[in-house]
C-alpha positions in Angstrom: -2.3 -8.0 20.1 -1.5 -8.8 16.5 1.8 -7.4 15.2 1.3 -4.6 12.7 3.2 -6.6 10.1 0.7 -9.4 10.5 -2.2 -6.9 10.0 -0.6 -5.9 6.7 0.2 -9.3 5.5 -2.8 -10.1 3.3 -2.8 -6.6 1.6 0.9 -7.0 0.9 0.6 -10.5 -0.5 -2.4 -9.8 -2.7 -1.0 -6.6 -4.1 2.2 -8.2 -5.0 0.4 -11.0 -6.8 -1.9 -8.6 -8.6 1.0 -6.3 -9.7 2.9 -9.4 -10.9 -0.2 -10.3 -12.9 -0.4 -7.0 -14.8 0.4 -7.6 -18.5 2.7 -5.4 -20.4 -0.2 -3.8 -22.4 -2.2 -3.1 -19.3 -0.2 -0.5 -17.5 -2.0 2.4 -19.3 -5.4 0.9 -18.6 -7.8 3.3 -16.8 -8.8 2.5 -13.2 -11.9 3.4 -11.0 -9.6 6.1 -9.5 -10.3 9.2 -11.5 -7.4 10.2 -13.8 -5.2 7.2 -12.7 -3.9 4.5 -15.0 -2.8 1.1 -13.7 0.8 2.5 -13.5 -0.4 5.6 -11.6 -2.3 3.4 -9.1 0.6 1.1 -8.4 2.8 4.2 -8.0 0.3 5.6 -5.5 0.5 2.3 -3.5 4.3 2.3 -3.5 4.5 6.1 -2.7 1.8 5.7 0.0 3.7 2.7 1.5 6.9 4.8 1.5 5.1 7.6 3.2 3.5 5.4 5.9 6.8 3.7 6.5 8.6 7.0 7.1 5.8 8.2 9.3 5.8 5.1 11.4 9.6 5.5 11.9 8.9 9.1 13.0 10.5 10.6 9.9 9.2 13.2 7.6 7.8 11.6 4.4 9.6 12.8 1.3 7.6 14.4 -1.6 8.1 13.1 -5.1 6.5 11.5 -8.2 5.2 8.0 -7.0 5.6 6.6 -10.5 9.3 7.1 -10.3 9.4 4.6 -7.4 8.4 1.7 -9.6 11.5 1.4 -11.7 11.5 -1.5 -14.2 10.2 -4.0 -11.5 6.9 -2.8 -10.2 6.2 -6.1 -8.3 9.7 -5.8 -6.7 8.9 -2.3 -5.7 5.7 -3.3 -4.1 7.4 -6.1 -2.2 10.2 -3.8 -1.0 7.8 -1.1 0.2 5.6 -3.6 2.1 8.7 -5.0 3.8 9.8 -1.5 4.8 6.3 -0.5 6.0 5.9 -3.7 8.0 9.4 -3.3 9.5 8.7 0.4 10.4 5.3 -0.4 12.0 6.9 -3.2 14.0 9.8 -1.1 15.2 10.1 -0.2 18.9 7.6 2.5 19.9 6.0 2.9 16.5 2.6 1.8 17.7 2.8 4.1 20.7 3.2 7.4 18.8 1.0 9.6 16.8 1.6 9.1 13.1 2.0 12.3 11.2 0.6 12.1 7.6 0.0 14.8 5.0 -3.8 14.7 5.7 -3.9 14.2 9.5 -2.0 13.2 12.6 -3.5 9.9 13.9 -2.9 7.4 16.6 -0.7 4.6 15.2 -3.5 1.9 15.1 -5.9 4.3 13.4 -3.2 5.2 10.8 -2.5 1.4 10.3 -6.2 0.8 9.8 -6.5 3.6 7.3 -3.6 2.1 5.4 -5.1 -1.4 5.5 -8.4 -0.1 4.1 -6.8 2.0 1.4 -4.6 -0.9 0.2 -7.6 -3.3 0.2 -9.6 -0.9 -1.9 -6.7 -0.3 -4.3 -6.3 -4.1 -4.6 -9.9 -4.3 -5.9 -9.2 -1.3 -8.2 -6.1 -3.1 -9.6 -7.9 -6.3 -10.1 -10.9 -4.6 -11.7 -8.7 -2.7 -14.1 -6.6 -5.7 -15.2 -9.3 -8.4 -15.3 -7.8 -10.3 -12.4 -9.7 -12.1 -9.6 -10.0 -10.5 -6.2 -12.0 -12.1 -3.4 -10.6 -11.1 0.0 -11.5 -13.2 3.0 -14.3 -12.0 5.2 -12.1 -11.5 8.2 -9.8 -9.2 6.2 -12.8 -7.1 5.0 -14.3 -6.9 8.5 -11.0 -5.7 10.0 
């Protein structure tokens, strides 16, 4: 079985690259996500990653404004949250428990699959909103 961190690897790498490619004047650009700017979208990704990491550790996710998590280094915030999420998902027993999320309680692999899909869609959203290229490999899209 593939380690959870390996299942998240593509999404983490591509989102870090896309966030690093956002130009200073693009943070307020609209996205395909209704009412979200590029900054809101990236905040959602970081906030969601923080929530999933806490849930995979068996902790209760904290509420808060996701845009506050970006600081002055959004790409660094994305890298940090992916490292935390991957570590939490790889931790002993994480994949054996039910993952409690605000919208459902799911088996760990299902929760990881939800996260992978959400991150892939948001990578497209971000690329589309900032004029960057996004062409995920077929095996990532199929899984």
